[in-house]
C-alpha positions as CSV (number, residue, x, y, z in Angstrom):
1,M,-3.2,-38.2,15.7
2,K,-6.1,-36.0,14.4
3,I,-7.9,-33.5,16.6
4,L,-11.1,-31.8,15.7
5,L,-11.1,-28.5,17.7
6,F,-14.3,-26.4,18.3
7,G,-13.5,-22.9,19.4
8,G,-10.1,-22.7,17.8
9,A,-10.3,-18.9,17.4
10,G,-10.5,-18.3,21.1
11,Q,-7.6,-17.8,23.5
12,L,-7.4,-21.5,24.5
13,G,-8.1,-22.8,21.0
14,H,-5.3,-20.5,19.7
15,E,-2.8,-22.0,22.1
16,I,-3.8,-25.6,21.2
17,R,-3.4,-24.9,17.5
18,K,-0.1,-23.2,18.0
19,R,1.3,-26.1,19.9
20,A,-0.3,-29.0,18.1
21,S,1.9,-29.1,15.0
22,D,5.0,-29.1,17.2
23,L,3.7,-32.2,19.0
24,D,2.8,-34.1,15.8
25,F,-0.9,-33.5,15.9
26,E,-3.0,-32.8,12.9
27,T,-5.6,-30.2,13.9
28,V,-8.9,-29.4,12.1
29,S,-10.6,-26.3,13.5
30,P,-13.7,-25.2,11.7
31,V,-14.8,-21.6,12.1
32,A,-18.2,-20.7,13.4
33,K,-19.6,-20.0,9.9
34,E,-18.7,-23.6,8.9
35,V,-20.4,-25.3,11.8
36,D,-22.8,-24.1,14.5
37,I,-22.5,-26.4,17.6
38,T,-26.1,-25.6,18.5
39,E,-27.2,-27.4,15.3
40,P,-26.9,-31.2,15.8
41,D,-26.9,-32.1,12.1
42,Q,-24.0,-29.7,11.4
43,V,-22.0,-31.1,14.3
44,L,-22.6,-34.7,13.2
45,K,-21.7,-33.9,9.6
46,V,-18.4,-32.2,10.6
47,I,-17.3,-35.0,13.0
48,S,-18.3,-37.9,10.7
49,G,-16.5,-36.2,7.8
50,C,-13.4,-35.5,9.7
51,R,-13.1,-38.8,11.6
52,P,-10.9,-37.4,14.3
53,D,-9.1,-39.4,17.0
54,V,-10.4,-36.9,19.6
55,V,-12.7,-33.9,19.7
56,I,-11.8,-30.9,21.9
57,N,-14.6,-28.4,22.7
58,C,-13.3,-25.0,23.6
59,A,-16.4,-23.2,22.1
60,A,-18.4,-21.5,24.8
61,Y,-20.5,-18.5,25.6
62,T,-18.1,-16.7,28.1
63,A,-19.6,-13.2,28.6
64,V,-20.3,-13.8,32.3
65,D,-22.2,-10.6,33.0
66,K,-24.0,-10.4,29.7
67,A,-25.2,-14.0,30.2
68,E,-27.5,-12.7,33.0
69,E,-29.5,-11.0,30.2
70,E,-28.9,-13.6,27.5
71,S,-29.6,-16.7,29.4
72,A,-31.2,-18.5,26.5
73,L,-28.2,-18.0,24.3
74,A,-25.8,-19.0,27.1
75,F,-27.7,-22.3,27.7
76,K,-28.0,-22.9,23.9
77,I,-24.3,-22.8,23.4
78,N,-22.9,-24.1,26.7
79,R,-25.4,-26.8,27.4
80,D,-27.0,-27.8,24.2
81,G,-23.9,-27.3,22.1
82,A,-21.9,-29.6,24.5
83,R,-24.7,-32.2,24.3
84,N,-24.7,-32.1,20.5
85,I,-21.0,-32.7,20.3
86,A,-21.2,-35.5,22.8
87,I,-24.0,-37.2,20.9
88,A,-22.0,-37.0,17.6
89,C,-18.9,-38.4,19.4
90,S,-21.0,-41.3,20.6
91,K,-22.2,-42.1,17.1
92,I,-18.9,-42.0,15.3
93,P,-17.5,-43.0,17.9
94,T,-14.6,-40.8,19.0
95,R,-13.1,-39.5,22.2
96,F,-14.2,-36.2,23.6
97,I,-12.5,-33.5,25.8
98,H,-14.9,-30.8,27.0
99,V,-13.6,-27.6,28.7
100,S,-15.6,-26.3,31.7
101,T,-15.1,-23.7,34.5
102,D,-14.7,-23.0,38.2
103,Y,-18.0,-21.1,38.0
104,V,-19.9,-24.4,38.6
105,F,-19.0,-23.8,42.3
106,D,-20.1,-21.1,44.6
107,G,-16.7,-20.8,46.2
108,S,-17.9,-20.9,49.8
109,L,-15.7,-23.7,51.0
110,G,-12.7,-21.5,51.6
111,R,-10.1,-24.0,50.3
112,P,-8.8,-25.4,47.0
113,L,-11.7,-27.2,45.3
114,K,-11.7,-30.8,44.4
115,E,-13.5,-32.3,41.5
116,D,-16.2,-33.9,43.5
117,D,-16.9,-31.0,45.8
118,P,-20.6,-29.8,45.9
119,K,-21.7,-27.9,42.8
120,N,-23.7,-24.7,43.3
121,P,-23.4,-22.3,40.4
122,I,-24.5,-18.7,41.3
123,S,-24.6,-17.2,37.9
124,V,-26.4,-18.0,34.6
125,Y,-23.0,-18.6,33.0
126,G,-22.1,-21.1,35.8
127,R,-25.4,-22.9,35.6
128,S,-25.1,-23.2,31.8
129,K,-21.6,-24.7,32.1
130,W,-22.7,-27.1,34.8
131,E,-25.7,-28.3,32.8
132,G,-23.3,-28.7,29.8
133,E,-21.1,-30.9,31.9
134,E,-24.1,-33.0,33.0
135,A,-25.2,-33.3,29.3
136,V,-21.8,-34.7,28.3
137,R,-21.9,-37.2,31.2
138,D,-25.5,-38.3,30.4
139,V,-24.3,-39.2,26.8
140,L,-20.7,-40.4,27.3
141,G,-20.5,-41.2,31.0
142,E,-16.9,-41.2,32.3
143,S,-15.4,-41.9,28.9
144,A,-15.1,-38.2,28.2
145,F,-12.7,-35.9,29.8
146,I,-14.4,-32.9,31.4
147,V,-11.7,-30.4,32.2
148,R,-12.5,-27.4,34.4
149,T,-10.2,-24.4,34.4
150,Q,-10.3,-20.9,35.7
151,A,-8.9,-17.3,35.5
152,L,-7.7,-18.1,32.0
153,Y,-5.5,-15.7,30.1
154,G,-3.7,-15.7,26.8
155,Q,-2.9,-13.7,23.7
156,M,-6.4,-13.8,22.2
157,G,-9.6,-12.4,23.5
158,V,-10.4,-10.4,26.6
159,N,-8.9,-11.5,29.9
160,F,-7.7,-10.1,33.3
161,V,-4.0,-9.9,32.4
162,Q,-4.5,-8.0,29.1
163,T,-7.0,-5.7,30.8
164,M,-4.6,-4.9,33.6
165,L,-1.8,-4.2,31.3
166,K,-3.9,-1.6,29.5
167,L,-5.3,0.0,32.7
168,I,-1.9,0.2,34.3
169,G,-0.7,2.3,31.3
170,D,-3.9,4.4,30.9
171,R,-5.0,5.3,34.4
172,E,-3.6,6.7,37.6
173,L,-5.6,4.4,39.9
174,V,-6.9,0.9,39.4
175,K,-9.1,-0.8,42.0
176,V,-9.0,-4.6,42.3
177,V,-10.9,-6.9,44.6
178,E,-8.9,-8.4,47.4
179,D,-11.5,-10.8,48.8
180,Q,-11.8,-13.3,45.9
181,W,-9.2,-16.0,45.3
182,V,-8.3,-17.9,42.2
183,S,-5.6,-20.0,40.5
184,P,-4.6,-17.9,37.5
185,T,-4.1,-20.1,34.4
186,W,-2.0,-19.4,31.4
187,A,-3.7,-20.7,28.3
188,G,-0.3,-21.9,26.9
189,W,0.1,-24.3,29.8
190,L,-3.5,-25.5,29.6
191,G,-3.3,-26.0,25.8
192,E,-0.3,-28.3,26.2
193,A,-2.0,-30.2,29.1
194,L,-5.1,-30.8,26.9
195,L,-2.9,-32.2,24.1
196,D,-1.3,-34.5,26.6
197,L,-4.8,-35.7,27.7
198,A,-5.7,-36.2,24.1
199,R,-3.2,-39.0,23.9
200,L,-4.8,-40.9,26.8
201,Q,-7.5,-43.6,26.4
202,S,-9.3,-42.5,29.6
203,G,-11.7,-39.9,30.9
204,G,-13.3,-38.3,33.9
205,T,-13.5,-34.9,35.5
206,L,-10.2,-33.0,36.1
207,H,-9.3,-29.6,37.6
208,A,-6.7,-28.0,35.3
209,S,-5.2,-24.8,36.5
210,C,-1.7,-23.5,37.2
211,Q,-0.7,-24.2,40.8
212,G,-1.2,-21.8,43.7
213,T,-3.8,-19.5,45.1
214,V,-3.8,-15.7,44.9
215,S,-6.3,-12.8,45.3
216,W,-7.2,-10.8,42.2
217,Y,-5.5,-7.8,43.9
218,D,-2.2,-9.6,44.5
219,F,-2.4,-11.0,41.0
220,A,-2.7,-7.5,39.6
221,C,0.2,-6.3,41.7
222,E,2.4,-9.1,40.3
223,I,1.3,-8.2,36.7
224,R,2.3,-4.6,37.5
225,R,5.7,-5.6,39.0
226,L,6.7,-7.9,36.1
227,S,5.7,-5.3,33.5
228,E,7.6,-2.3,35.0
229,G,10.3,-2.4,32.4
230,Q,7.7,-1.9,29.6
231,F,6.6,1.3,31.2
232,E,10.0,2.8,32.0
233,G,9.8,6.5,32.0
234,R,6.0,6.5,32.1
235,R,3.6,6.7,34.9
236,M,2.1,3.4,36.0
237,A,-1.3,3.2,37.8
238,V,-1.4,2.7,41.5
239,I,-3.3,-0.5,42.3
240,E,-5.7,-0.1,45.2
241,R,-7.6,-2.7,47.2
242,T,-11.3,-3.0,47.1
243,T,-14.0,-5.6,48.0
244,A,-16.3,-7.6,45.8
245,N,-19.3,-5.9,47.5
246,S,-17.9,-2.5,46.5
247,F,-17.3,-3.7,42.9
248,A,-20.8,-5.0,42.1
249,R,-21.4,-6.7,38.7
250,P,-24.5,-8.3,37.2
251,A,-23.2,-11.8,37.7
252,K,-22.0,-13.2,41.1
253,R,-18.5,-14.7,41.2
254,P,-17.2,-17.5,43.4
255,I,-15.4,-16.2,46.4
256,Y,-12.7,-18.9,46.7
257,S,-12.4,-21.0,43.5
258,A,-8.7,-22.0,43.5
259,F,-8.3,-25.6,42.5
260,D,-6.8,-28.7,44.1
261,T,-4.8,-30.1,41.2
262,T,-3.8,-33.4,42.8
263,K,-5.8,-35.5,40.3
264,I,-4.5,-34.0,37.1
265,C,-1.0,-34.2,38.6
266,S,-1.5,-37.9,38.9
267,V,-3.0,-38.3,35.4
268,L,-0.3,-36.3,33.6
269,G,2.5,-37.6,35.8
270,R,3.7,-34.1,36.6
271,P,2.5,-31.1,38.6
272,P,1.0,-28.1,36.9
273,M,3.1,-25.0,36.3
274,K,3.0,-22.5,39.2
275,W,0.9,-19.5,38.4
276,Q,3.8,-17.1,38.8
277,E,5.8,-19.0,36.2
278,G,2.9,-19.0,33.8
279,L,2.5,-15.3,34.1
280,R,6.2,-14.7,33.6
281,L,6.3,-16.9,30.5
282,F,3.2,-15.3,29.1
283,L,4.5,-11.7,29.6
284,G,7.8,-12.8,28.0
285,E,5.9,-14.3,25.0
286,I,4.2,-11.0,24.3
287,G,7.3,-8.9,24.9
288,I,6.4,-7.4,28.2
289,A,8.8,-9.0,30.7
């Protein structure tokens, strides 16, 4: 099976490429200088030339705070780029998996979010990703998979786990918010799940995260606990609770955006990995735990 992967250099794309060959996939992953997803003609040329069985789009503008100042660029990539890929997939035709985010919600429900819960993005990034979802649906309906994930971390790029590991070793005190809750997701697990979805002749919207709910503070404490051996003989930062209001940033974040993963469990025929297990495996993979 041949996969055309946009965004293959990012943390999720990296994990997909790493696992694809072991699972008998052929993966084609053009770099940004080879194809700009905001240019429809370039996208169509690449997809028609490759003739993949499925296209996976991991390419996105993900600088959440910076998007507040660069809204035009965020919408150009996250909405228009997604639409361009969907249109090209409709013309070939080929199946499409598009990756989205928990930021399409405002997080006000106070419980794990289901796929059809009301959408109310509260940041430019969230709105651009929601409009990207809608653009894909307008073109391909329910034949495409739209896969939302959240609190993603992996070996590539900037993410919470990598940032915490650095801060724990460099500082005496690290403040982390205790009043926002998520389902931390290891990109290695998600990459494998997306490859499993690539084999299916179906579509729809799915919530794909590791199982469980945790505050950012408690997540940071678990990262610290599991990495203690790496810092043996060295001082580790104390992690202190703070609130989202005390840790103001340009873009608003959902308060409670943990996912209900019942639907993807049914589709894949197995439950997602628990977030604690994902963290342990990731830290082991990078030689920390």
